[in-house]
C-alpha positions as CSV (number, residue, x, y, z in Angstrom):
1,M,38.2,205.1,108.6
2,S,41.6,204.9,110.4
3,G,42.8,208.2,109.1
4,T,46.4,207.0,108.4
5,T,48.4,207.7,105.4
6,V,50.9,205.4,103.8
7,T,54.6,206.1,104.5
8,G,56.7,206.5,101.3
9,S,59.6,204.1,100.8
10,G,61.2,205.6,97.8
11,P,60.4,205.5,94.1
12,T,57.9,202.8,92.9
13,A,56.9,201.7,89.5
14,G,53.5,203.4,89.9
15,G,55.3,206.6,90.8
16,L,57.0,206.9,87.4
17,G,55.8,209.2,84.7
18,V,54.9,208.3,81.1
19,D,58.3,209.0,79.6
20,A,60.1,207.0,82.3
21,L,57.8,204.1,81.9
22,R,58.3,204.0,78.1
23,V,62.1,204.0,78.7
24,A,61.8,201.2,81.2
25,Y,59.6,199.1,78.8
26,H,62.0,199.7,75.9
27,Q,65.0,198.7,78.0
28,G,63.3,195.8,79.5
29,T,63.8,196.9,83.2
30,L,60.0,196.9,83.8
31,T,56.9,195.3,82.2
32,P,53.4,196.6,82.2
33,A,52.4,193.6,84.4
34,E,54.9,194.6,87.0
35,V,53.9,198.2,87.0
36,I,50.2,197.4,87.3
37,E,50.9,195.0,90.2
38,D,52.7,197.8,92.0
39,C,49.8,200.2,91.4
40,L,47.2,197.6,92.6
41,Q,49.3,196.9,95.7
42,R,49.6,200.6,96.5
43,A,45.8,201.1,95.9
44,D,45.1,198.3,98.4
45,E,47.6,199.7,100.9
46,T,45.9,203.1,100.9
47,D,42.3,201.8,100.9
48,D,41.6,203.7,104.1
49,L,42.0,207.0,102.2
50,N,38.8,206.2,100.2
51,V,40.5,206.8,96.8
52,F,38.5,204.2,94.8
53,L,34.9,203.2,94.4
54,T,36.0,200.2,92.3
55,I,39.5,198.7,91.8
56,D,39.6,196.5,88.8
57,H,42.2,193.9,90.0
58,A,41.3,191.3,87.4
59,G,40.7,193.5,84.4
60,A,43.8,195.6,85.0
61,R,46.0,192.5,85.4
62,R,44.6,191.0,82.3
63,A,45.2,194.1,80.2
64,A,48.7,194.5,81.6
65,E,49.6,190.9,80.9
66,D,48.3,191.3,77.3
67,A,50.5,194.4,77.0
68,T,53.5,192.5,78.4
69,R,53.1,189.7,75.9
70,R,52.8,192.2,73.0
71,L,55.9,194.0,74.3
72,R,58.0,190.8,74.4
73,R,56.9,189.7,71.0
74,H,57.0,192.9,69.0
75,G,58.8,195.5,71.1
76,L,57.5,198.9,72.2
77,P,54.6,200.0,70.0
78,D,54.0,203.6,69.0
79,L,51.1,204.1,71.3
80,A,51.3,207.2,73.6
81,L,50.0,205.4,76.7
82,F,51.1,201.9,76.1
83,G,51.1,200.0,79.4
84,V,50.5,203.2,81.3
85,P,48.2,202.8,84.4
86,V,45.3,205.3,84.4
87,T,42.5,205.8,86.8
88,V,39.0,207.1,85.7
89,K,36.6,209.1,87.8
90,D,33.5,207.2,88.4
91,L,31.3,209.6,86.5
92,L,32.6,208.4,83.2
93,P,31.2,205.1,81.9
94,T,33.6,202.2,81.5
95,R,32.7,199.1,79.5
96,G,32.4,196.0,81.7
97,L,33.5,197.9,84.8
98,R,31.0,199.2,87.4
99,T,30.2,202.9,87.1
100,T,28.3,204.2,90.1
101,R,28.4,208.0,89.5
102,G,28.7,208.1,93.3
103,S,25.1,207.2,93.6
104,L,22.9,204.5,95.2
105,L,20.8,204.8,92.0
106,H,23.7,203.4,90.0
107,K,25.6,201.3,92.5
108,D,25.3,198.1,90.4
109,W,25.5,199.6,86.9
110,I,28.0,197.9,84.6
111,P,27.9,199.8,81.2
112,D,28.3,198.0,77.9
113,F,30.1,201.0,76.4
114,D,32.9,203.4,77.2
115,A,32.8,207.2,77.4
116,V,34.6,208.7,74.3
117,A,37.5,209.7,76.5
118,V,37.9,206.2,77.9
119,E,37.6,204.7,74.4
120,R,40.6,206.9,73.3
121,L,42.6,206.0,76.4
122,R,42.3,202.3,75.6
123,E,43.1,202.9,72.0
124,A,46.3,204.7,73.1
125,G,47.3,201.6,75.1
126,A,46.3,202.7,78.7
127,V,45.5,200.2,81.4
128,I,42.5,201.2,83.5
129,V,43.3,200.5,87.2
130,G,39.9,201.4,88.6
131,K,37.2,204.0,89.2
132,T,38.0,206.8,91.6
133,N,35.8,208.4,94.2
134,T,33.6,211.3,93.5
135,S,30.6,213.1,95.0
136,E,27.2,212.1,93.6
137,S,27.1,213.3,90.0
138,G,30.0,215.6,90.9
139,W,27.8,218.1,92.6
140,K,30.1,219.2,95.4
141,A,33.7,219.9,96.2
142,D,34.7,216.9,98.1
143,A,34.8,213.3,96.8
144,G,32.3,211.5,99.1
145,N,28.9,209.9,98.6
146,R,26.5,207.4,100.2
147,L,28.5,204.5,98.8
148,R,31.9,205.6,100.2
149,P,33.2,208.3,102.6
150,A,35.1,211.3,101.1
151,T,38.7,210.9,99.9
152,V,41.3,211.8,102.5
153,N,44.0,214.3,101.5
154,P,47.3,212.2,101.3
155,W,49.2,215.2,102.7
156,A,47.2,215.5,105.9
157,A,44.6,213.0,107.2
158,G,42.5,215.7,108.8
159,R,42.0,217.5,105.4
160,S,39.9,217.0,102.4
161,A,41.3,215.9,99.1
162,G,38.8,218.3,97.4
163,G,36.4,217.4,94.7
164,S,34.7,216.3,93.0
165,S,37.6,214.5,91.3
166,G,39.3,214.0,94.7
167,G,39.9,210.3,94.2
168,A,41.7,210.9,91.0
169,A,43.9,213.6,92.6
170,A,44.8,211.4,95.5
171,A,45.6,208.4,93.3
172,V,48.1,210.5,91.3
173,A,49.6,212.0,94.4
174,L,50.1,208.5,95.9
175,G,51.8,207.2,92.9
176,I,49.0,204.9,91.8
177,G,49.9,205.5,88.2
178,P,50.9,208.7,86.5
179,I,47.5,209.8,85.2
180,G,44.0,210.2,86.6
181,I,41.0,211.3,84.5
182,G,38.5,213.6,86.0
183,T,35.7,215.9,85.0
184,D,35.4,219.6,85.8
185,G,32.1,221.5,85.9
186,A,33.1,224.3,88.3
187,G,36.7,223.4,89.3
188,S,36.4,219.7,90.0
189,V,39.7,218.8,88.4
190,R,41.7,221.9,89.5
191,I,40.5,222.1,93.1
192,P,41.6,218.6,94.2
193,A,44.8,218.9,92.1
194,A,45.7,222.0,94.0
195,F,44.8,220.4,97.4
196,C,46.8,217.2,96.7
197,G,49.9,218.8,95.1
198,V,49.5,217.6,91.5
199,V,48.8,219.1,88.1
200,G,45.2,219.4,86.9
201,Y,44.2,220.5,83.4
202,K,40.8,221.7,82.2
203,P,41.2,221.9,78.4
204,S,39.2,224.3,76.3
205,F,35.5,223.4,76.2
206,G,35.0,220.7,73.5
207,A,38.7,219.9,73.1
208,I,38.1,216.5,74.6
209,P,34.6,215.1,73.7
210,Y,32.3,214.8,76.7
211,W,29.9,211.9,75.9
212,P,27.6,210.8,77.4
213,A,26.9,214.5,77.5
214,S,26.8,216.8,80.6
215,P,23.7,218.8,79.8
216,E,24.7,222.1,81.4
217,N,27.6,222.6,78.9
218,L,29.9,223.5,81.7
219,S,31.7,220.2,82.3
220,H,35.0,219.3,80.7
221,V,36.9,216.0,80.8
222,G,40.5,216.6,81.9
223,P,43.6,214.8,83.2
224,L,45.5,215.0,86.5
225,A,49.1,214.1,86.6
226,R,52.4,214.8,88.4
227,S,53.8,216.9,85.5
228,V,52.5,219.2,82.9
229,R,53.9,217.0,80.2
230,D,52.0,213.9,81.4
231,C,48.8,216.0,81.4
232,A,49.5,217.1,77.9
233,I,50.2,213.5,76.7
234,A,46.9,212.3,78.2
235,A,44.9,215.2,76.8
236,T,46.4,214.8,73.3
237,A,45.4,211.1,73.4
238,M,41.8,212.0,74.2
239,A,41.4,215.2,72.1
240,G,39.6,215.7,68.8
241,S,36.1,215.9,67.5
242,D,33.5,213.2,67.8
243,P,30.0,213.3,66.3
244,R,28.5,212.2,69.6
245,D,29.5,215.5,71.2
246,M,28.1,218.4,69.1
247,F,30.5,220.9,70.9
248,S,33.7,218.9,70.2
249,Y,36.2,220.2,67.7
250,D,39.5,219.2,66.2
251,A,41.7,220.7,68.9
252,V,45.3,221.1,68.1
253,L,47.1,219.7,71.1
254,S,50.6,218.1,71.5
255,D,52.8,216.9,74.3
256,G,55.5,219.4,73.2
257,V,55.1,221.5,76.3
258,A,58.9,221.9,76.9
259,T,59.1,224.1,73.8
260,A,60.0,227.6,75.1
261,P,57.0,229.9,74.6
262,G,59.2,232.9,74.4
263,R,58.8,236.0,76.5
264,L,55.2,236.1,77.6
265,R,53.0,239.0,78.8
266,I,51.4,237.4,81.8
267,G,48.5,239.1,83.7
268,Y,48.1,238.2,87.4
269,T,45.5,238.9,90.0
270,T,44.5,237.6,93.5
271,T,41.0,239.0,93.2
272,L,39.5,239.1,89.7
273,G,37.8,242.1,91.2
274,F,35.4,240.2,93.5
275,A,37.4,237.5,95.3
276,D,39.1,237.2,98.7
277,T,42.3,235.1,99.0
278,E,43.7,233.7,102.2
279,P,47.1,235.3,103.0
280,A,48.8,231.9,103.2
281,V,47.8,231.0,99.6
282,A,48.5,234.5,98.3
283,E,52.0,234.3,99.7
284,V,52.8,231.2,97.6
285,F,51.2,232.8,94.6
286,L,53.2,236.0,94.7
287,V,56.5,233.9,95.1
288,T,55.5,232.3,91.7
289,V,54.9,235.8,90.2
290,D,58.4,236.8,91.1
291,A,59.9,233.6,89.8
292,L,58.2,234.1,86.4
293,R,59.4,237.7,86.3
294,Q,63.0,236.4,86.9
295,Q,62.5,234.1,84.0
296,G,62.2,237.2,81.8
297,H,58.4,237.3,81.3
298,E,56.5,240.5,81.6
299,L,54.2,240.4,84.6
300,V,51.2,242.8,84.6
301,E,48.9,243.1,87.6
302,L,45.3,243.2,86.3
303,T,43.4,246.0,87.8
304,G,39.7,246.8,87.7
305,G,37.5,243.8,88.1
306,L,34.6,241.6,87.1
307,A,31.3,240.9,88.7
308,D,31.1,237.6,90.5
309,P,29.5,235.2,88.0
310,Y,28.4,232.7,90.7
311,P,24.6,233.5,90.3
312,I,24.9,232.4,86.6
313,M,26.7,229.2,87.6
314,D,24.1,228.5,90.3
315,V,21.1,228.8,88.0
316,L,22.7,226.7,85.2
317,S,23.9,223.9,87.5
318,A,20.7,223.7,89.5
319,G,18.5,223.8,86.4
320,H,20.2,221.0,84.7
321,A,20.5,218.9,87.8
322,A,16.7,219.2,88.0
323,A,16.4,218.1,84.3
324,S,18.2,214.9,85.2
325,H,15.9,214.2,88.1
326,D,12.5,215.6,87.5
327,D,11.2,212.5,89.3
328,L,12.7,213.8,92.5
329,A,9.9,212.4,94.8
330,A,10.5,208.9,93.5
331,V,14.3,208.9,94.0
332,E,15.0,211.4,96.8
333,D,15.5,208.7,99.4
334,Y,18.5,207.4,97.3
335,L,20.2,210.7,96.8
336,D,22.7,212.7,98.9
337,P,20.5,215.2,100.7
338,G,22.6,218.1,99.5
339,Y,22.3,217.0,95.9
340,A,18.5,216.6,96.4
341,A,18.4,220.2,97.7
342,V,20.2,221.4,94.5
343,I,17.6,219.5,92.4
344,R,14.8,221.0,94.4
345,R,16.1,224.5,93.8
346,G,16.4,223.7,90.1
347,L,12.8,222.6,89.9
348,S,11.8,226.0,91.3
349,L,13.4,227.8,88.3
350,T,11.6,228.9,85.2
351,A,12.5,228.7,81.5
352,A,13.0,232.4,81.6
353,D,15.5,232.0,84.5
354,L,17.6,229.6,82.4
355,A,17.4,231.7,79.3
356,R,18.5,234.8,81.3
357,A,21.4,232.9,82.8
358,C,22.5,231.8,79.3
359,A,22.4,235.4,78.1
360,Q,24.4,236.5,81.2
361,R,26.9,233.8,80.5
362,H,27.6,235.1,77.0
363,A,28.0,238.7,78.4
364,F,30.4,237.5,81.1
365,T,32.5,235.6,78.6
366,A,32.9,238.7,76.5
367,E,33.7,240.8,79.6
368,L,36.3,238.3,80.8
369,R,38.0,238.2,77.4
370,A,38.3,241.9,77.4
371,Y,39.7,241.8,81.0
372,L,42.5,239.6,79.7
373,G,43.4,242.4,77.3
374,D,46.6,241.8,75.4
375,C,48.1,239.3,77.8
376,D,49.1,235.9,76.4
377,V,47.9,234.1,79.5
378,F,47.0,235.2,83.0
379,I,47.5,233.5,86.4
380,T,45.6,233.3,89.7
381,P,45.8,231.3,92.8
382,T,43.9,228.0,92.0
383,V,41.8,228.0,95.1
384,A,41.6,230.9,97.6
385,V,42.0,228.6,100.7
386,E,44.1,225.7,101.9
387,A,42.6,222.2,101.9
388,F,39.7,222.5,104.3
389,P,39.0,220.1,107.2
390,F,38.0,216.6,106.3
391,G,34.2,215.9,106.6
392,R,33.1,219.4,105.4
393,D,31.9,220.4,102.0
394,G,33.9,223.6,102.2
395,P,35.6,226.0,104.6
396,E,33.7,228.2,107.1
397,T,35.5,231.4,106.2
398,V,37.7,233.0,103.5
399,A,40.1,235.6,104.6
400,G,38.0,236.3,107.6
401,R,34.7,236.5,105.8
402,P,31.9,233.8,105.8
403,A,32.3,231.4,102.9
404,L,29.2,231.7,100.8
405,G,28.4,229.7,97.8
406,L,31.7,229.0,96.0
407,S,33.4,232.1,97.4
408,W,36.3,229.9,98.5
409,T,37.1,228.8,95.0
410,P,36.4,232.0,93.0
411,F,39.1,231.4,90.4
412,T,37.8,228.1,89.0
413,Y,34.2,228.3,88.0
414,P,34.5,231.5,85.9
415,F,36.5,229.5,83.3
416,N,33.9,226.8,83.0
417,L,31.5,229.5,82.0
418,T,33.9,230.9,79.4
419,G,35.3,227.6,78.2
420,Q,38.9,228.7,78.4
421,P,41.8,226.3,79.1
422,A,43.0,226.4,82.7
423,I,45.8,224.4,84.3
424,T,46.8,224.3,88.0
425,V,50.4,223.6,88.9
426,P,51.6,222.8,92.4
427,A,53.7,225.8,93.4
428,G,54.6,225.5,97.1
429,L,53.6,224.7,100.6
430,T,51.7,227.1,102.8
431,P,53.0,227.9,106.3
432,G,50.7,225.1,107.4
433,G,52.5,222.6,105.3
434,L,49.7,222.1,102.7
435,P,50.1,222.3,98.9
436,A,49.0,225.4,97.1
437,G,48.5,225.7,93.3
438,V,48.9,228.4,90.7
439,Q,46.4,228.4,87.9
440,V,47.3,229.4,84.3
441,I,44.4,230.5,82.1
442,G,44.8,230.7,78.4
443,R,43.0,232.5,75.7
444,W,40.0,230.7,74.2
445,R,41.2,227.5,72.5
446,D,44.8,228.5,72.9
447,D,45.7,225.5,75.0
448,M,49.3,225.1,73.9
449,T,50.4,228.6,75.1
450,A,48.7,227.9,78.4
451,L,50.3,224.5,78.7
452,R,53.8,225.9,77.9
453,A,53.3,228.7,80.4
454,A,52.2,226.1,83.0
455,R,55.4,224.3,82.2
456,N,57.3,227.5,82.9
457,V,55.6,227.7,86.4
458,E,56.7,224.1,86.9
459,V,60.3,224.9,86.1
460,A,60.2,228.1,88.2
461,R,58.9,226.6,91.4
462,A,61.3,226.0,94.3
463,W,59.3,223.0,95.6
464,R,58.9,219.5,94.1
465,P,56.2,217.3,95.6
466,D,57.4,213.7,96.1
467,P,54.5,211.3,95.3
468,T,56.0,208.4,97.3
469,A,57.1,210.1,100.4
470,L,53.9,211.4,102.0
471,P,53.5,212.1,105.8
472,A,52.4,209.2,108.0
473,G,50.0,209.2,111.0
474,P,46.7,210.8,111.7
475,G,46.5,214.6,111.6
476,S,49.9,215.0,109.9
477,G,50.1,218.6,108.6
478,A,53.2,218.7,106.5
479,G,54.5,216.7,103.6
480,T,58.0,216.0,102.5
481,S,59.6,217.6,99.5
482,R,62.8,217.4,97.6
483,P,65.4,220.1,97.1
484,A,64.9,222.3,94.1
485,G,66.9,221.0,91.1
486,Q,66.6,217.3,92.1
487,A,65.4,215.3,89.1
488,D,61.7,214.8,89.0
489,L,60.6,211.3,90.1
490,E,57.9,211.3,87.5
491,G,60.5,211.4,84.7
492,A,59.3,214.6,83.1
493,A,61.7,216.7,81.1
494,P,64.4,218.0,83.5
495,S,63.7,221.2,85.3
């Protein structure tokens, strides 16, 4: 790996958002074929960042050419994602396109079916660019595996892009299309989104069907994008019940996130009662708190605290990993050693351990809902640390304490246990020049209030990440940004 990042040269077609692409298609200034060609070129130029496991050059060009012919013959169709380039994390099956799950066990698998989310993306007109990098079965918080090294953070070659949807986050940050689809079982959409300076949305559990199923009932399918609106557009296209996912429901989502939510009562915390946060990250977060207060919202610091639910997460994740690989002795040589260790731990658990963790999960969910009180939403830092050094699975310390378990990302996994909607929005740069995110958590199944509040964060922030003007050179530690008030490149509603 050379460790270099691509130097931006101004706006590109792949750096446009969904609304801007639709306008360009309608006006005839761009075609889907031209946009896909730009995305494929940018993907090839940034190959040393390990963003993709598979780039579908032929399939993406074919689909984009079909869309271009349709556009010329019949005009712009009423499809939310018509001609829009989308990447898909390589945990989700894609018909006719290699799906490795980041594993030597599946390195040659070409499914004859799509995941439900992918089916719906295609039905909405999306063009699949390729399959983005992930850890094996999404087990850890970087995006590397034995098929490909981890994804490099586009903002700094010496830093991780996070995981396990790190490839999706980097693709969006680099302008390889406006939308990446990830999965999130403990923060795997939100962590890399925060590290790479993009928006990441974990919808309410079941809002987007997850099939083939993730057996631990913690994982959510969710979009990453450069704007809250683009996340909402993608999620709306994928949402709704499906009989193949028994937990899916008819979620009421829309892309109308610019609708003012009115004056909100917003709770905020940098601890949840058990967490430490690095001062550099807390500083960015508290600036956002002040900005929301200046918008007229009521900001309430949440006092008291919760017990750390990590032990619950640990048992559920390990137990269900073991259920997927109870033949460990036969396959261990093919697995990431760290993932094999998780499976081995899971095989040591009893049915009583799993049943107890399920009961504790229900109790924690009730406790957290009570903690929210009468707040409409509440906000936290997304991750408690800056993007950690490349080549590690996590940082060594958090605020001066040893990083144990998931103590460096204490604000993400609780909401996989509760199933609440959670959206991370890039809010600023730390003094070290790395992106930091603010997470908006909504009430159970109240995704629209959370999305509109996230849009408020987006409007309030003083920093706008530029997806096509990233730092060049190994070890670069600071990215470029545009002045507050400059129109968003991605073509979202004006801030």
